[in-house]
N, C-alpha and C positions, 0 to 999 in steps of 0.2 A: 301226529299223535305224540312223537318224541318231543316236539316243540312245546306242546301243552304240558307234558310231564316235566319238562325242564322249568317252565314257568311256575308250576305248582311246587316243585322242589325249592326253587329260588324263594317263593312265597313263604314256605316254611322256615328256611334257613334265615332269611332276613328278619322274620318275626322273632325267632329264638335268639337272634343277636341283639334285638332291642327290648325284648321282654324282661322285665324285672331287674333286680340287682341284689347285692348282699347288704344294701344300706336301708335300714328302716326309715331313716330320714328322707331318702329319695322316694321310698314308697309313699311317705306321708305327703310329699310335695305333689306327686302325680295323682294320688287319691283326692287331694284337695282341688287340683286343677280341673279334674274331669267332672266335678260336680257343678251343675248349672247355677246353684245358689251362690257359689263362690264369687260369681261375676256380677251380682246384683248392683253393686256401686257403679261398676263400669257401664252397665245398661242404663242406670239412672243418669249417668253423665251424657250419654247419647240422647236420651229423652230431653234433658235440659238443653242441649245444643239445638235440637230440632224446634223446641217451643220458643227458645230465645230468638231465633233467627228467621221465623216464618210466621205468616198470618195463620189464623185458625184453620181456614180451609186447606191450606198447603200442609199444615202439620197433620191434620186428620187424614189427608190423603196418604202421607208418608206412613203414618202408624197403621192405617188399614192395609197398605201394600206390604209392609214388613210382617204384619200378622199373617197375611196370605202367603207370603214367601216362606216363612218358617213352617207353616202348615203344609205347603206343598213339598218343600225339601224334606221334611220329616216323614210325611205320609207316603210319598213315593218310595222312600228307603224302607220304612218300617211296615207300612201297610200294604205295599205292592211287591217290591222286589225281594224282601226277606222270605215271605210266604211262597213266592213264585219260584225262586231259585233253590230255596231250602238248603243253603250251604251252612254247615255247622260252623258256629264260632269255634276258634281254637280251644277254648276252654271246655266245649261240649264235644269236640271231636274225639272219637274213641282211640284214635292213633296218636294225635298231636297232643291231646289233653294232658296225659301224664307228664309231658315234658314242659308244661307251662308253669311258670312261677305265679301262683295265685296271690293277690294282694287283698288282705282283709276279707277273705272268703268270697270275693266278688267274681262272678262268672258271667253275668249278663244273660240276655235271652238266649234261646236255643240257636237261632239263626243270625248270621252276621253280614250277609251281602245285600246292600252295601251299607257302609257306616252312616247312620243318621247324624252322629256328632260331626263327622267331616262335612256332610252335606249342609247341615244347619249353620255351622260356624263360617264356612267359606261362602255360603249364600249371603249371610249377613255382612261379612267383611267386604265382599265384592260390591254389594248394593250400596253400602255406606261410603266405600272408597270412591265410587263413581259419583255419588251424591255430593260429597265434600270436596273432591278434587284437590286434595292436599297431599303432597308426598309424605311428609312426617306422619300425618294421620293415617294414611294408608299403610305405612310400615308398622305402626302400632296395631292397627286392625288385623293385619295378616300375621303378626307375631302372636296375637291372642288366638287366632284360628289355628295356627300351627301348634301352639302349646296344647290346646284342647285335643287336637287331632293326634298328636304324638302320644299323649297320655293313654290313648286307646291301645296303641301298640305296646306300650310299657306294661299296661295292665293285662295284656294278652287276650283281649276280647275281640280283636280284629286282625285279619291278615293285612299285609300291605296292599294287596289288590283291592280289598274292601275299602280301605282308606282312599286309594287313588281314584276308584270309581265315585266315591262320595265327594271328593274334591272337585272332580270334573263336573258332576251334576250340580254341586253348589255354585260353582263359578258361572256355569250356564244359566242357572236359575236367577242368580243375582243380576247378571247382565239382562236377562229377559225382563225381570221386574223393573229394573231401572229404565229400560226402553219404555215400558208401559207408563211409568211415572212421567217421563219426558213427554210422551204422547199426550197424556191427559193435561199436563201443565201447559203445553203449547196450544192445545185446542180450547181448554175450558177455564184455565186459571191464569191470571196474569202474574208474571214473576216479580219478585221484589228487586228493587235496585239497591245495591249495597257496595261495600268497599272491596269485595273480592269477586272474581268471576263466577264462583260457585254460589254466591249469595250468603256466605257464612263469615262472620267475623273471626279473624284469626285468634284474637285473645280468648274467645269462648272455648277454643280447642284446649286451652290450658286446663280446663276442668276435666276433660277426658284424660289428658296426660296424668294429672294428679290422681284420678280415680284408678287408672291402670297401675301406677306406682304403688299406691296404698294397697291395692288388691295383691300385688306381688309380695309386699311386705307381709301382709296378712298370711299368704300361702307359706312363706318361710317360717313364720312364727308358729302357725298352727301345725306344721310338720314336726316341729319340736315336741309338741304335746302328743302327736301321734306316735313318735318314736319312743317317748318315755312311757306310754301306756302299754307297751309290749315288753 
């Protein structure tokens, strides 16, 4: 029991150390990062790489599996675990809530275990990292997932253990769905022959790098507007 109490206290202390700041500009950065719409250009770049380097059947298989992956990662977190465990988000916790630095009035839903943001982003990053098999691409993918996940701690809508559980489930889901992809490809769809072991042209990854860089620039610029509006 003392061990559990220690973990729970550590959870609160770590959250309070990472939550919020005195900078409206940093608030704007994190508020922009956490929005899914911010990353549409990045998602479009991934779409382009898939279509550019695969035949129609293979592309459709990837898109179907990614859609299923995101649905599973999201619904296990939001549709099953949050109602099952009913652990208050920090922003809704009657004890911790008053200590949380709220950004833009955002408190999230009532329950927070485990984080669907962490689950979704790490599931996607893991799946595409295994699919592309490129170290630089994997670094970018996991930086993206980490930024989105960290923003949830900054905004105070998740405890670190919510995030950790979401990351673990996301990585597990990404590996599982990549295994399913490889199984279907080996059994039913012939692979492409190409210049890389993964089947993806290295120069096409430049589109993803550019999309990520442009999105980061957008985040920094939009945060200025956010800071000026307060």
